[in-house]
DSSP file (Angstrom, degrees, kcal/mol; ACC not computed):
  #  RESIDUE AA STRUCTURE BP1 BP2  ACC     N-H-->O    O-->H-N    N-H-->O    O-->H-N    TCO  KAPPA ALPHA  PHI   PSI    X-CA   Y-CA   Z-CA
    1    1 A M              0   0    0      0, 0.0     2,-0.5     0, 0.0    15,-0.2   0.000 360.0 360.0 360.0 148.4   92.8   98.5  113.0
    2    2 A I  E     -A   15   0A   0     13,-2.8    13,-3.0    63,-0.0     2,-0.3  -0.865 360.0-128.4-101.8 128.2   90.0  100.8  114.0
    3    3 A A  E     -A   14   0A   0     -2,-0.5    63,-1.3    11,-0.2     2,-0.4  -0.560  20.8-150.6 -73.2 135.9   86.5   99.9  113.1
    4    4 A L  E     -AB  13  65A   0      9,-3.0     8,-3.0    -2,-0.3     9,-1.5  -0.924  12.0-164.5-111.4 136.2   84.6  102.7  111.3
    5    5 A F  E     -AB  11  64A   0     59,-3.2    59,-2.3    -2,-0.4     6,-0.2  -0.874  12.8-129.8-121.3 149.7   80.8  103.1  111.7
    6    6 A G    >   -     0   0    0      4,-2.3     3,-2.3    -2,-0.3    57,-0.2  -0.237  46.6 -83.7 -84.7-179.0   78.2  105.0  109.8
    7    7 A R  T 3  S+     0   0    0     55,-0.5    56,-0.1     1,-0.3    -1,-0.1   0.744 131.5  55.8 -62.0 -22.8   75.5  107.3  111.3
    8    8 A D  T 3  S-     0   0    0      2,-0.1    -1,-0.3    94,-0.1     3,-0.1   0.348 118.2-113.2 -89.0   6.8   73.3  104.2  111.9
    9    9 A C  S <  S+     0   0    0     -3,-2.3     2,-0.3     1,-0.3    -2,-0.1   0.624  71.0 140.7  70.2  16.7   76.2  102.6  113.9
   10   10 A G        -     0   0    0     89,-0.1    -4,-2.3     1,-0.1    -1,-0.3  -0.685  63.1-101.1 -85.6 144.1   76.7   99.8  111.3
   11   11 A L  E     +A    5   0A   0     -2,-0.3    -6,-0.3    -6,-0.2    13,-0.1  -0.455  48.2 164.2 -63.4 128.4   80.3   98.8  110.5
   12   12 A V  E     -     0   0A   0     -8,-3.0    12,-0.5     1,-0.4     2,-0.3   0.650  55.8 -22.3-117.9 -27.3   81.3  100.4  107.2
   13   13 A A  E     -AC   4  23A   0     -9,-1.5    -9,-3.0    10,-0.2     2,-0.4  -0.968  54.5-108.0-169.4 177.7   85.1  100.1  107.0
   14   14 A W  E     -AC   3  22A   0      8,-3.1     8,-2.7    -2,-0.3     2,-0.6  -0.990  17.5-148.7-127.0 134.8   88.4   99.6  108.8
   15   15 A L  E     -AC   2  21A   0    -13,-3.0   -13,-2.8    -2,-0.4     6,-0.2  -0.921  19.5-151.2-104.0 115.0   91.1  102.2  109.3
   16   16 A H    >   -     0   0    0      4,-3.1     3,-2.2    -2,-0.6    -2,-0.0  -0.459  26.8-112.0 -82.8 156.3   94.6  100.6  109.4
   17   17 A D  T 3  S+     0   0    0      1,-0.3    -1,-0.1     2,-0.1    -2,-0.0   0.768 117.1  64.2 -57.3 -26.2   97.5  102.1  111.3
   18   18 A S  T 3  S-     0   0    0      2,-0.1    -1,-0.3     1,-0.1     3,-0.1   0.593 120.8-107.1 -73.4 -11.4   99.1  102.9  107.9
   19   19 A G  S <  S+     0   0    0     -3,-2.2    13,-2.4     1,-0.4     2,-0.3   0.421  78.2 133.9  94.2   0.0   96.3  105.3  107.1
   20   20 A N  E     - D   0  31A   0     11,-0.2    -4,-3.1     9,-0.0     2,-0.5  -0.634  46.6-145.3 -83.8 143.4   94.8  102.9  104.6
   21   21 A I  E     -CD  15  30A   0      9,-3.4     8,-2.6    -2,-0.3     9,-1.7  -0.936  14.3-169.3-112.5 129.4   91.0  102.3  104.7
   22   22 A F  E     -CD  14  28A   0     -8,-2.7    -8,-3.1    -2,-0.5     6,-0.2  -0.912  17.9-127.4-117.3 142.7   89.6   98.9  103.9
   23   23 A D  E >   -C   13   0A   0      4,-2.5     3,-2.1    -2,-0.4   -10,-0.2  -0.082  46.8 -81.3 -75.2-173.9   86.0   98.0  103.3
   24   24 A Q  T 3  S+     0   0    0    -12,-0.5   -11,-0.1     1,-0.3    -1,-0.1   0.758 134.3  52.4 -63.8 -24.5   84.2   95.2  105.2
   25   25 A D  T 3  S-     0   0    0      2,-0.1    -1,-0.3    68,-0.0     3,-0.1   0.290 120.9-110.0 -91.7   9.4   85.7   92.7  102.8
   26   26 A L    <   +     0   0    0     -3,-2.1     2,-0.4     1,-0.3    -2,-0.1   0.801  67.1 151.0  64.2  33.3   89.2   94.1  103.4
   27   27 A V        -     0   0    0     63,-0.1    -4,-2.5     1,-0.0     2,-0.5  -0.823  55.3-111.8 -90.6 133.0   89.4   95.6   99.9
   28   28 A F  E     +D   22   0A   0     -2,-0.4    -6,-0.2    -6,-0.2     3,-0.1  -0.526  52.1 156.2 -66.9 114.7   91.6   98.8   99.9
   29   29 A V  E     +     0   0A   0     -8,-2.6    11,-2.5    -2,-0.5    12,-0.5   0.654  55.4   2.1-117.6 -23.6   89.2  101.6   99.1
   30   30 A A  E     -DE  21  39A   0     -9,-1.7    -9,-3.4     9,-0.3     2,-0.3  -0.974  54.9-143.6-158.8 167.4   90.7  104.8  100.4
   31   31 A L  E     -DE  20  38A   0      7,-2.5     7,-2.7    -2,-0.3     2,-0.5  -0.982  13.4-133.6-140.2 152.2   93.8  106.4  102.1
   32   32 A V  E     + E   0  37A   0    -13,-2.4     2,-0.4    -2,-0.3     5,-0.2  -0.925  32.2 162.8-106.8 124.9   94.4  109.1  104.6
   33   33 A R  E >   - E   0  36A   0      3,-2.4     3,-1.2    -2,-0.5    -2,-0.1  -0.982  65.5  -9.5-142.7 129.7   97.2  111.6  103.8
   34   34 A G  T 3  S-     0   0    0     -2,-0.4     3,-0.1     1,-0.3    -1,-0.0   0.831 128.6 -50.9  57.0  37.0   97.8  115.0  105.4
   35   35 A G  T 3  S+     0   0    0      1,-0.3    14,-2.1    13,-0.1     2,-0.3   0.676 119.7  99.9  77.3  16.6   94.5  115.0  107.3
   36   36 A N  E <   -EF  33  48A   0     -3,-1.2    -3,-2.4    12,-0.3     2,-0.4  -0.934  66.5-128.6-134.7 157.5   92.5  114.2  104.2
   37   37 A V  E     -EF  32  47A   0     10,-3.5     9,-3.2    -2,-0.3    10,-1.2  -0.900  25.2-175.5-108.1 134.2   90.8  111.1  102.7
   38   38 A F  E     -EF  31  45A   0     -7,-2.7    -7,-2.5    -2,-0.4     7,-0.2  -0.962  31.3-105.7-127.8 144.7   91.5  110.1   99.1
   39   39 A K  E  >  -E   30   0A   0      5,-2.7     4,-1.4    -2,-0.3    -9,-0.3  -0.428  21.7-140.0 -65.1 141.4   89.9  107.3   97.0
   40   40 A A  T  4 S+     0   0    0    -11,-2.5   -10,-0.2     1,-0.2    -1,-0.1   0.851  96.1  57.6 -70.0 -34.7   92.3  104.4   96.4
   41   41 A S  T  4 S-     0   0    0    -12,-0.5    -1,-0.2     1,-0.2   -11,-0.1   0.893 132.3  -2.0 -68.6 -42.6   91.2  104.0   92.8
   42   42 A D  T  4 S-     0   0    0      2,-0.1    -1,-0.2    42,-0.0    -2,-0.2   0.294  90.7-115.9-135.3   8.8   92.0  107.4   91.4
   43   43 A V     <  +     0   0    0     -4,-1.4     2,-0.2     1,-0.2    -3,-0.1   0.765  54.9 164.9  58.3  29.7   93.2  109.4   94.4
   44   44 A A        -     0   0    0     78,-0.2    -5,-2.7     1,-0.1     2,-0.3  -0.562  44.0-107.5 -73.9 140.3   90.2  111.8   94.2
   45   45 A W  E     +F   38   0A   0     -2,-0.2    -7,-0.2    -7,-0.2    12,-0.1  -0.519  36.8 177.4 -71.8 129.7   89.8  113.9   97.3
   46   46 A L  E     -     0   0A   0     -9,-3.2    11,-0.3     1,-0.4    -8,-0.2   0.725  52.6 -79.4-102.1 -30.4   86.8  112.8   99.4
   47   47 A G  E     -F   37   0A   0    -10,-1.2   -10,-3.5     9,-0.1    -1,-0.4  -0.896  56.2 -51.1 151.8 179.9   87.1  115.2  102.3
   48   48 A P  E     -F   36   0A   0      0, 0.0     7,-2.7     0, 0.0     2,-0.4  -0.296  39.3-146.3 -80.5 167.5   89.0  115.8  105.6
   49   49 A V  E     -G   54   0B   0    -14,-2.1     2,-0.5     5,-0.2     5,-0.2  -0.997   5.0-162.7-132.0 139.2   89.6  113.4  108.5
   50   50 A D  E >   -G   53   0B   0      3,-2.2     3,-2.1    -2,-0.4     2,-1.2  -0.897  69.1 -60.8-123.3  99.4   89.8  114.4  112.1
   51   51 A Y  T 3  S-     0   0    0     -2,-0.5   -16,-0.1     1,-0.3    13,-0.0  -0.495 125.6 -12.7  57.8 -91.4   91.4  111.5  114.0
   52   52 A T  T 3  S+     0   0    0     -2,-1.2     2,-0.7    17,-0.1    -1,-0.3   0.278 111.9 102.6-119.6  11.5   88.8  108.8  113.1
   53   53 A T  E <   -G   50   0B   0     -3,-2.1    -3,-2.2    11,-0.2     2,-0.5  -0.858  56.6-157.1 -95.5 116.8   86.0  110.9  111.8
   54   54 A L  E     -GH  49  63B   0      9,-2.2     8,-3.5    -2,-0.7     9,-1.5  -0.821  16.2-167.2 -91.4 128.0   85.8  110.8  108.0
   55   55 A M  E     - H   0  61B   0     -7,-2.7   -18,-0.2    -2,-0.5    17,-0.1  -0.820  17.8-121.9-117.4 154.4   84.0  113.9  106.6
   56   56 A D    >   -     0   0    0      4,-2.7     3,-1.9    -2,-0.3    -9,-0.1  -0.178  49.4 -83.6 -78.8-176.9   82.6  114.8  103.2
   57   57 A R  T 3  S+     0   0    0    -11,-0.3   -10,-0.1     1,-0.3    -1,-0.1   0.658 129.5  57.7 -67.7 -14.7   83.8  117.9  101.3
   58   58 A T  T 3  S-     0   0    0      2,-0.2    -1,-0.3    17,-0.2    17,-0.1   0.490 119.7-107.2 -91.9  -2.5   81.4  120.1  103.2
   59   59 A G  S <  S+     0   0    0     -3,-1.9    14,-2.0     1,-0.3    -2,-0.1   0.558  75.7 134.4  90.7   9.1   83.0  119.0  106.6
   60   60 A L        -     0   0    0     12,-0.2    -4,-2.7     1,-0.1    -1,-0.3  -0.756  60.5-104.9 -94.0 139.8   80.0  116.8  107.7
   61   61 A P  E     +H   55   0B   0      0, 0.0    50,-2.6     0, 0.0    -6,-0.3  -0.324  36.6 171.7 -69.1 141.8   80.8  113.4  109.1
   62   62 A V  E    S+     0   0B   0     -8,-3.5   -55,-0.5     1,-0.4     2,-0.3   0.675  71.4   5.3-110.6 -39.4   80.2  110.2  107.1
   63   63 A A  E     -H   54   0B   0     -9,-1.5    -9,-2.2   -57,-0.2    -1,-0.4  -0.973  62.5-164.9-147.3 157.1   81.9  107.7  109.4
   64   64 A F  E     -B    5   0A   0    -59,-2.3   -59,-3.2    -2,-0.3     2,-0.3  -0.972  23.7-110.1-144.1 157.0   83.5  107.6  112.9
   65   65 A G  E >   -B    4   0A   0     -2,-0.3     3,-2.1   -61,-0.2   -61,-0.2  -0.643  44.3 -95.7 -88.3 145.3   85.7  105.3  114.9
   66   66 A N  T 3  S+     0   0    0    -63,-1.3    -1,-0.1    -2,-0.3   -63,-0.1  -0.351 112.2  20.2 -59.7 131.8   84.3  103.5  118.0
   67   67 A G  T 3  S+     0   0    0      1,-0.1    -1,-0.3    -2,-0.1    -2,-0.0   0.403 107.4  91.6  88.9  -2.3   85.1  105.4  121.1
   68   68 A Y  S <  S-     0   0    0     -3,-2.1    -3,-0.2   -16,-0.1    -1,-0.1  -0.942  75.8-132.7-127.7 108.1   85.6  108.7  119.3
   69   69 A P        -     0   0    0      0, 0.0   -17,-0.1     0, 0.0   -16,-0.1  -0.307  32.3-104.3 -61.8 141.1   82.5  110.9  118.9
   70   70 A P        -     0   0    0      0, 0.0     2,-0.4     0, 0.0    37,-0.2  -0.329  38.2-160.8 -65.9 146.9   82.0  112.1  115.3
   71   71 A K        -     0   0    0    -21,-0.1     2,-0.3    35,-0.1   -21,-0.1  -0.954   7.1-159.6-128.4 147.2   82.9  115.8  114.7
   72   72 A G        +     0   0    0     -2,-0.4     2,-0.3   -12,-0.1   -12,-0.2  -0.733  13.3 178.3-113.4 170.7   82.0  118.2  111.9
   73   73 A R        -     0   0    0    -14,-2.0    -2,-0.0    -2,-0.3     0, 0.0  -0.960  38.8 -62.9-159.4 175.4   83.7  121.4  110.8
   74   74 A L  S    S-     0   0    0     -2,-0.3   -15,-0.0     1,-0.2   -16,-0.0  -0.264  72.2 -79.7 -63.1 153.9   83.6  124.2  108.3
   75   75 A A        -     0   0    0    -17,-0.1   -17,-0.2     1,-0.1    -1,-0.2  -0.351  55.8-138.4 -57.4 127.0   84.0  123.2  104.7
   76   76 A P        -     0   0    0      0, 0.0     2,-0.2     0, 0.0    -1,-0.1  -0.336  15.2-101.7 -84.9 167.6   87.8  122.8  104.1
   77   77 A L        -     0   0    0     -2,-0.1     0, 0.0     1,-0.1     0, 0.0  -0.623  45.7 -99.3 -82.1 148.6   89.9  123.8  101.1
   78   78 A Q        -     0   0    0     -2,-0.2    -1,-0.1     1,-0.1     3,-0.1  -0.538  43.3-139.6 -71.1 129.3   90.8  121.2   98.6
   79   79 A P        -     0   0    0      0, 0.0     2,-0.2     0, 0.0   -34,-0.1  -0.246  28.1 -81.2 -82.9 173.5   94.3  119.8   99.3
   80   80 A V        -     0   0    0      1,-0.1     0, 0.0    -2,-0.0     0, 0.0  -0.548  53.8-108.8 -70.3 138.1   97.0  118.9   96.8
   81   81 A Q        -     0   0    0     -2,-0.2    -1,-0.1    -3,-0.1     3,-0.1  -0.526  33.8-133.0 -72.4 131.9   96.4  115.5   95.4
   82   82 A P        -     0   0    0      0, 0.0     2,-0.1     0, 0.0    -1,-0.1  -0.273  32.0 -83.5 -77.3 170.0   99.0  112.9   96.7
   83   83 A L        -     0   0    0      1,-0.1   -40,-0.1    -2,-0.0     0, 0.0  -0.401  55.9 -92.2 -67.3 150.5  100.8  110.4   94.5
   84   84 A R        -     0   0    0     -3,-0.1    -1,-0.1    -2,-0.1     2,-0.1  -0.491  49.5-130.5 -65.3 128.1   98.9  107.2   93.7
   85   85 A P        -     0   0    0      0, 0.0     2,-0.2     0, 0.0    -1,-0.1  -0.363  16.7-104.1 -80.0 159.6   99.9  104.7   96.4
   86   86 A L        -     0   0    0      1,-0.1     0, 0.0    -2,-0.1     0, 0.0  -0.540  48.7 -95.6 -72.4 148.6  101.0  101.1   95.8
   87   87 A K        -     0   0    0     -2,-0.2    -1,-0.1     1,-0.1     3,-0.1  -0.542  46.4-134.5 -69.0 123.4   98.3   98.6   96.6
   88   88 A P        -     0   0    0      0, 0.0   -60,-0.2     0, 0.0     2,-0.1  -0.301  23.6 -93.1 -76.0 162.6   98.9   97.4  100.2
   89   89 A L        -     0   0    0      1,-0.1     0, 0.0    -2,-0.0     0, 0.0  -0.453  48.8-100.4 -67.4 147.0   98.8   93.8  101.3
   90   90 A R        -     0   0    0     -2,-0.1    -1,-0.1    -3,-0.1     3,-0.1  -0.565  42.4-129.4 -70.4 128.1   95.4   92.7  102.6
   91   91 A P        -     0   0    0      0, 0.0     2,-0.1     0, 0.0    -1,-0.1  -0.266  29.9 -86.8 -73.5 165.0   95.4   92.8  106.4
   92   92 A L        -     0   0    0      1,-0.1   -66,-0.0    -2,-0.0     0, 0.0  -0.436  54.4 -96.9 -66.0 145.9   94.3   89.9  108.6
   93   93 A R        -     0   0    0     -2,-0.1    -1,-0.1    -3,-0.1     3,-0.1  -0.527  42.3-140.5 -69.6 120.5   90.6   90.0  109.2
   94   94 A P        -     0   0    0      0, 0.0     2,-0.1     0, 0.0    -1,-0.1  -0.319  28.1 -89.4 -74.0 163.2   90.0   91.6  112.6
   95   95 A L        -     0   0    0      1,-0.1     0, 0.0    -2,-0.0     0, 0.0  -0.448  53.4 -95.4 -66.2 145.5   87.4   90.4  115.0
   96   96 A L        -     0   0    0     -2,-0.1    -1,-0.1     1,-0.1     2,-0.1  -0.450  45.8-127.5 -63.8 133.1   84.0   92.0  114.5
   97   97 A P        -     0   0    0      0, 0.0     2,-0.2     0, 0.0   -86,-0.1  -0.359  22.9 -97.9 -79.0 161.1   83.6   95.0  116.9
   98   98 A L        -     0   0    0      1,-0.1   -32,-0.0    -2,-0.1     0, 0.0  -0.521  46.9-101.8 -69.8 145.4   80.8   95.5  119.2
   99   99 A T        -     0   0    0     -2,-0.2   -89,-0.1     1,-0.1    -1,-0.1  -0.562  43.0-126.7 -69.6 128.2   78.2   97.9  117.9
  100  100 A P        -     0   0    0      0, 0.0    -1,-0.1     0, 0.0   -34,-0.0  -0.284  23.9 -97.5 -73.5 161.9   78.7  101.3  119.5
  101  101 A L        -     0   0    0      1,-0.1   -92,-0.1    -2,-0.0     0, 0.0  -0.490  56.8 -85.8 -68.3 148.1   76.1  103.3  121.3
  102  102 A P        -     0   0    0      0, 0.0    -1,-0.1     0, 0.0     3,-0.1  -0.378  51.1-131.9 -57.8 128.7   74.6  105.9  119.0
  103  103 A P        -     0   0    0      0, 0.0     2,-0.0     0, 0.0   -35,-0.0  -0.337  28.7 -87.0 -77.8 163.8   76.8  109.0  119.3
  104  104 A P        -     0   0    0      0, 0.0     0, 0.0     0, 0.0     0, 0.0  -0.372  56.8 -90.8 -63.1 151.1   75.5  112.5  119.9
  105  105 A V        -     0   0    0      1,-0.1     3,-0.1    -3,-0.1     4,-0.0  -0.489  50.2-117.7 -64.7 126.3   74.5  114.3  116.7
  106  106 A P    >   -     0   0    0      0, 0.0     3,-2.9     0, 0.0     2,-0.1  -0.249  37.3 -84.2 -65.3 154.2   77.6  116.2  115.5
  107  107 A L  T 3  S+     0   0    0      1,-0.3   -35,-0.1   -37,-0.2   -34,-0.0  -0.398 123.0  18.7 -55.6 125.4   77.6  119.9  115.3
  108  108 A G  T 3  S-     0   0    0     -2,-0.1    -1,-0.3    -3,-0.1     2,-0.1   0.286 118.5-106.2  91.2 -10.0   76.0  120.7  111.8
  109  109 A G    <   -     0   0    0     -3,-2.9     2,-0.2   -37,-0.0    -2,-0.0  -0.305  51.0 -45.1  86.8-172.3   74.5  117.2  111.6
  110  110 A W        -     0   0    0    -50,-0.2   -48,-0.2     1,-0.1   -50,-0.1  -0.570  60.1 -97.1 -94.0 157.6   75.6  114.2  109.5
  111  111 A S        -     0   0    0    -50,-2.6    -1,-0.1    -2,-0.2  -104,-0.1  -0.371  26.4-128.4 -63.4 152.3   76.5  114.1  105.8
  112  112 A T  S    S+     0   0    0     -2,-0.0     2,-0.3     2,-0.0    -1,-0.1   0.595  87.3  88.5 -77.6 -10.6   73.7  113.1  103.5
  113  113 A L        -     0   0    0      4,-0.1    -2,-0.2     2,-0.0     2,-0.1  -0.694  68.8-147.0 -89.8 137.0   76.1  110.5  102.0
  114  114 A D     >  -     0   0    0     -2,-0.3     4,-2.5  -108,-0.1     5,-0.2  -0.426  41.9 -91.1 -86.2 178.7   76.4  107.0  103.4
  115  115 A F  H  > S+     0   0    0      1,-0.2     4,-2.1     2,-0.2     5,-0.2   0.893 126.3  48.1 -63.2 -41.7   79.9  105.4  103.2
  116  116 A D  H  > S+     0   0    0      2,-0.2     4,-1.3     1,-0.2    -1,-0.2   0.915 113.4  47.6 -65.1 -42.0   79.3  103.8   99.8
  117  117 A Q  H  > S+     0   0    0      1,-0.2     4,-0.9     2,-0.2    -2,-0.2   0.892 109.0  56.2 -63.4 -38.6   78.0  107.0   98.3
  118  118 A Y  H >< S+     0   0    0     -4,-2.5     3,-0.7     1,-0.2     4,-0.4   0.916 106.5  48.9 -57.7 -46.5   81.0  108.8   99.8
  119  119 A L  H 3< S+     0   0    0     -4,-2.1    -1,-0.2     1,-0.2    -2,-0.2   0.792 119.0  39.2 -67.0 -27.2   83.4  106.5   98.0
  120  120 A R  H 3< S+     0   0    0     -4,-1.3    -1,-0.2    -3,-0.2    -2,-0.2   0.458  93.3  93.2 -96.7  -2.4   81.6  107.0   94.7
  121  121 A S  S << S+     0   0    0     -4,-0.9     2,-0.4    -3,-0.7    -1,-0.1   0.770  83.6  34.7 -71.2 -29.6   80.9  110.7   95.2
  122  122 A Y        -     0   0    0     -4,-0.4   -78,-0.2    -3,-0.2     3,-0.1  -0.956  60.0-162.7-132.7 144.9   83.8  112.4   93.5
  123  123 A G    >   -     0   0    0     -2,-0.4     3,-1.8     1,-0.2   -78,-0.2  -0.581  48.2 -58.1-112.1 179.5   85.9  111.7   90.5
  124  124 A P  T 3  S+     0   0    0      0, 0.0    -1,-0.2     0, 0.0   -80,-0.1  -0.302 121.8  11.2 -60.5 138.5   89.3  113.0   89.4
  125  125 A G  T 3         0   0    0      1,-0.1   -81,-0.0    -3,-0.1    -3,-0.0   0.506 360.0 360.0  75.7   4.6   89.5  116.7   89.0
  126  126 A S    <         0   0    0     -3,-1.8    -1,-0.1   -81,-0.1   -82,-0.0   0.477 360.0 360.0 -95.2 360.0   86.1  117.4   90.7
């Protein structure tokens, strides 16, 4: 699993090889499908993903994977909503990662949302 960090370099979540995203308590909170992130609870679109950079709907980064500098991009078009996934098994708890060095500020800056706000930011049909 890849550790995901917020703009302050604090651990916010884990990205599993399956594309499922788990919070720090290993609760399934989001999924990656077709280059986009969707909430696990209602499959609401949260924004695009570029390898390990999770972005909000405006294309600004919210979280990034260690060793991969965060990237921003132009605001994307909203994708087709995927089918609701089955709840995955809880993965084994990974070792806590080392805190990364602060990355360079991404082009366009950071999202104003932290990871928790990101997960709560959009509901179905918004």
